[in-house]
C-alpha positions in Angstrom: -49.7 -31.0 70.4 -51.9 -28.2 71.5 -52.1 -24.8 69.8 -50.7 -23.2 73.0 -47.6 -25.4 72.8 -47.2 -24.7 69.1 -47.3 -20.9 69.7 -44.7 -21.3 72.4 -42.4 -23.2 70.0 -42.9 -20.5 67.4 -42.1 -17.8 69.9 -38.9 -19.6 71.0 -37.7 -20.0 67.4 -38.4 -16.4 66.6 -36.5 -15.2 69.6 -33.6 -17.4 68.8 -33.6 -16.1 65.2 -33.7 -12.6 66.5 -30.4 -13.2 68.4 -28.6 -14.2 65.2 -27.1 -11.5 63.0 -29.7 -11.6 60.3 -31.0 -8.7 58.3 -34.8 -8.4 58.3 -36.4 -5.4 56.6 -38.9 -3.6 58.9 -39.8 -6.8 60.8 -38.5 -7.3 64.3 -38.2 -11.0 65.0 -37.9 -10.4 68.7 -41.2 -8.5 68.8 -42.9 -11.2 66.8 -41.6 -13.8 69.2 -42.8 -11.8 72.2 -46.2 -11.4 70.6 -46.4 -15.1 70.0 -45.4 -15.8 73.6 -48.1 -13.4 74.9 -50.7 -15.0 72.6 -49.7 -18.5 73.8 -49.9 -17.3 77.4 -53.4 -15.8 76.9 -54.7 -18.7 74.7 -56.8 -20.4 77.4 -58.5 -17.0 78.1 -59.1 -16.3 74.4 -60.6 -19.7 73.6 -62.9 -20.1 76.7 
C-alpha cells in the first residue's frame, strides 16, 4: 500500500469520525481529515 493510499484512508476515517457525535477538545476531526486528503492529493508533487 502506498503512502498516498494510506493518507486517503486516514482522511476517510477522520471524516467519518467527525460525523459521529463525539466530543473532541479543541481538535476538529473534519479539518484534520480534510488536511490529510489534501496532503494525499498533493503527495506526488511533494515527493517528486
